[in-house]
N, C-alpha and C positions, 0 to 999 in steps of 0.2 A: 675399268671394264672395256673389253674390246668390242667393236661393232658386231662381230659374229656372235659374241656371248649375249649382247643386248637383243639381237634378233632372235636368238634361240629362246630366251626368256619370254620375249613378247609373243612368240609363236605358241608357246605352252600356255601362257596366260590368256591369249586370245581364244584358244580352243576351250579353255575352262569357262571363259566368260560366255561364249556362245552356248555351251552346254548348260550353264547356270540359267541364262535367260530363257532357253527353251524349256527347262525343267520347271521354272517358276510359272511360265504361261500355261503349261500343261497341268500343273498342280492346281491352278485355279479352276480349270475345266473339270478336273477330278472331283474337287470339293463341290462344285455346282451340281454335277451329275449325281453324286452320292446323296447330297442333301435333297435333291428333287426325287430321288428314288425312295428315300425315307418318307417323304411327304406322300408319295403315291402308295406306299405300304399302309399308311394311316387311312387313306381313302379306299383301301381294299382293291386297288388297281394293281393286282399282282403282276400282270403281264408288262405293264408300263414300268413298274418298279424293277422287275428283273432286267429289262432292257437297259435302263439307266444305270443300274448297279454294275452290269456287265461292261458297259462303256467305261465306267469309272475304273474297273479292274484292268481293262485292256490298256488304258492310258497309263496306269501306274506301272504296268509291265514294261511299256515303252520307255517310260522315264528311267526305270532301273537299267535298261539296256543303254540308254543315252549316257548315263552316269557311271557306266561300268569302269571307265578309266579315271573317274573323278569321284570316288566313293565318299570323300569328305563332304561333298555337296549334298549327300542324302540326308544330312542332319540339318540342312537349311530349314528354317521355321516353316516356310510354305510347303516344302516337300514333306516334312514331318506331319503337318496338318492334313495334307492330302492322304497320306497313308492311314492316319487316324480316322479320318472321315470315311474312307473306304471300309476300314475294319468295322466301324460303327454300323454302316449300312448293311454289310454282310451278316453281322451278328444279329442285328434287328430283324433282318429278313428271315434268318434261320429260326429265331425264337417265334416270330409271328406265324411261321409255317409249321411249327411243331417239330422242327428238325434239330439235331445236335448242334451246339454252338461250335463253329469252326475254330480250329487252332491257328496260331500265327503262321505256322509253316504251311498250313492248307492255303492260306491267303498269300503266301510268298512275301511277307513283310517282317520287319524287325519286331522283336517282342515289345519294345517300349511303346511305339505308337499303337500297337495292338492292344496293350493293356489300357491305354487311354481310351481307345475305342470301346473296349468292354465297359469301362466306367461310364462313358457318355451314353451307351446303349441303355443303361438303367433308366435314364430320363425318358427315352422313347417307350420303354416298357411300362413305366408309370403312367404315361399318357394312355397307352392301350388298356392298362388295368382300369383306369377311371372310366374309359368308354365301356368296358365290360360291366362295371358296376352300374353304369347308367342304364344298361339294357338288362340288368338283373341276372347276369350270367356269373353267378358267384363262384362256382367251382372253377371256371376258367380264370377268373380274377385271382383266386387263391393260387392256382398253378403259376400264374405270371409272377405273383409275389415270391413264390418259392424260388423261381429262376433268378429273380433279382437278388434274393438272399444268397444264393450260391455264388453269384458273381462277386458280391461284396466280400464274402468270406474268402474267395480266391485272392482278390486284390489286397485284402488285409494281410495275407501271408507274404506279400512282396515287400520286404523291409530292407531297402537300400537307400543310400543318400539321394536326395532330390537331384543332385547334379548328374547322377547316373540314370535316373528315371524321368527326368524332365518334369519334376514336380508332381509325381504320381500320388503322393500322399494327399494333396489337396483334392484331386479328382476322386480319390477313395472316400474322403470325408464328405464330399458333396453327394456321392452315390449312397453312402450310408444314411445321410440325412433324408434323401428321397425315399429310401426303403422304409425308414421309420414313419415318415408321414403317410406313406402308402399303407403301412400296417394299421395305422390309426384310422385311415379312411375305410379300409376293408372291415375292420372290427366294428366301427360305427354302423356300417351298412348291414352287416350280419345281425347285429343286435336289433336294429330297426326291423329287419325282415322277420326275426323271431317274434318280436312284439306284435307285428301285423298278423303273423300266423296264430299266435295265442288269441288275439282278438277275434279272428275268424272262427277258431275252435270254440 
């Protein structure tokens, strides 16, 4: 190899390394902002949640621009997790606010981390459903379970090798398990409420 060729290779790899390190650092911030946004949603702090989730989305957009010339880095585990966490936050936000679940192209992310975000949002929805049961808001809890069911049905239709979907089958299995446990919790609560009503009558 000639010195010129070595220098050219180093120049390209140096550029990729800088982009990679910047993307990893920003991805960690995205994950933190999205996770804090979800926590704020559970505390019913909608303004704080919206601000944190918007920060997360803006950073993800910036990462995509940074990696425009190095798209292979978008599949890096930390960058993938950042997109997944952002998707989970936006999906959870929409469901909690009674809005339609956003699509992957609405969020500007690849379908695979989006699908993982959908699956993980089921866990947040279960937590909200249990809170609703605690406050005896049964009809809202039933609506939450219906939404969880729809998500699991959608995920179950995505039947591709795990290498293509980054292990989506496991995420789907976990989400399905959460839905079944939630259905059991809701059923038990409804039965107890009917018994209480019968005793009152």
